[in-house]
N, C-alpha and C positions, 0 to 999 in steps of 0.2 A: 775248843769247836764253836763253831760260831754256825748256827740253827737259828731257822727263818718258824714262824708256824703260816702257813699260806693253802686258801680256799678253795673250791674250782666245782664250780657249781652250771648240772647239766641237765636236760629234761630228756637223757635216753641214757641207756641201762646202759651203754658203750663209753667208756670214759678213752680221749683220745686228749690227753693231757700234752698243752703245749703250754699256756694260760695259764698260769696261778693271779690272786688274789690277797690284799691282804686282810679284808673284813668280812669275816660270816656273813653276818647280814648281806654285804653287795652281793657275795657270791649267788645268795638266797633268791635276790632279783634275777640274775643275771641266769639262774634255773627254769627260770618263766616265763625270761623278755623275750621268748621266740612267741607267738601269737598262736597257739595249736590248743589253749586250757585244759593240757597235759600238766600234772604237776612234776615238780622242780627234785631234783637229788643235788645237792652238797657232801663233797670230801674232805677232810682234813690230813693236810700234809706238812711232815717236816722237812724241808730242806740244809741239810748239811750246803755252808757256803764255802770249809776246806779245798783248797785246790780247783777251787773253780774263777776263773775271768770273768769279774761283774762287772757290765757299764751299768750306770745309774745315768740314762738320760734325762731323769729329772734333776739331775744335781746341776749339767749344761745349761747353754741358754735355749729357750726354751722353742727359737728357731731348727735346731740342730734335731728337734724331737717329732717337730713336721717334716722336714725332710725328711726323716727313717719312715714317717707316716706316707708323705709320699709318695715315696720311693716305691710301698709293699700295697698302696689300695689307690685304683680306679675312682680319686675323686669326683670327678665330673668327666664327661665326655666334651668338652666344649674343644675350636682350636685354640682359642686364645689359654683356656687352662692347660691345656697339653705344654702350648709355648713354653710358658710362663713355670708350672711346674718345675721340667725340665732345665733353667736358668736355675730355679729356688737350690735345688736338691744339685746340681755343680756349685752353688755358693756356699749352704751350709749343711749338706749330710758330712758324716764321718764315717770311715771305713768300722766298719763292726765287723768283720770277717773272721776275728781271732780273738772274739766273745762265746763264752757257753750259757752267760743270762744277761738276758736285756731286762733292766727294770725302764718299765715306763707309767704312761698317764695310761689309764683306762677307754679303752676305744672301744665301742659298741654303737649301738647307733644314731641312740640320740645325741651320744659324744661325738660321732663321726660326722653328725649335724650344725655343728657349732664348727668344726672343720670345716663344712663347705662354706657358712656363711661368710667365713672369714677367706676361704681364697676365690669368692666372688667379689672380694671388695663393700660386703655389706656391714662389715664389725672391724675397728679400728683393735690393731696390736694391745693396746694398753687393755680392755677389756677383753680381748681373747686369755690374756694372760692370767688375769685376776679367777677367771672362769676356769681356767685350766688344771693352777695349781690344785683347787677345790677337791681336784678329779681324785677318785682312789689309784694308788699306783697296780700292777701289770708285770708283772714278771712272766718273763718268755724266755721258757725254755729251747736252747737255738741245737742241743745237743744231745745223743747218748750217754754221755759224758755225766753231764747235770740229771739228766735223767734218772741216771745211777745213784746220785747225791739224793733224791726222792724215796721219801719213804711216806706211806698212807698210816695212817692211824687213829685215823677211826672205820668204819661203816656209813654207807651214809645217812644223811640226817635227809627228810624225805620235808618238800616244800608244796604248800599250799599256793595254786597259781593267782584264788582270786585276791590274796593276802597281799600278795609282791606284785602283781605284777599291774604296777602302776605307779612307778618311779622313773619310766622312759617317757611315758606323757605329761609328769609336772617338771622334767628337765628342757623338754622340748620347749615348752611352754616358757618357761622360763627366760634362756636363750633367743625366743621370739621378741618375749619382750623389753631385755637388754639391747637387742636390733635397733627397735626402736623407738629407746630412750634417750631422754637428751644427751648422757652425760656417753653418747658414742657419738664422737665425732665425726667421725670416716676421713680422717686424716691420713692418721698410720696404717696404711691395709695394706694386702697382701703385694699386690702388682708395684706399690713402692719399696719394696725391698728388694726389686731382683734389679742387679745390677746390671744396664745393658753391654 
């Protein structure tokens, strides 16, 4: 029987389990990422993979993962972006409707900042890939069948807000430094990947 240990971080007492990560440390950071100065909670789960249809987007081309992000997040409001995003999704997206669990890269506010820089043509694809593959994997629970395979294996661990609420700022600073670095050739960018 194949099982994976996952963590869920929140700063509310209500658990709304849909997205879990593989690292307790990352779950702690996520539990306090909302800037309301409240301590967080982290829960530990075991997911039985038996009889579940799993799609690991991190094992596919990075552009497939990005197409899925663009399908589900309103990254930018500009008309140019909206037109390019529609073409990009049509070109790179795959059908995920039959899967119970989707594994992708973690996408919180600072990670979305990286995506925004890329879709605005400010970041070369090679740098985008290099940063993205260092991100924690996130498991997206898509349906009740997958939820039924998820079992809580401990009560919430309290997370100190002051100790863990700095990672988001550090990551944004790292991304901005990469955008402005000599390594960023800005040649293979979002708009160049869209076929007319």
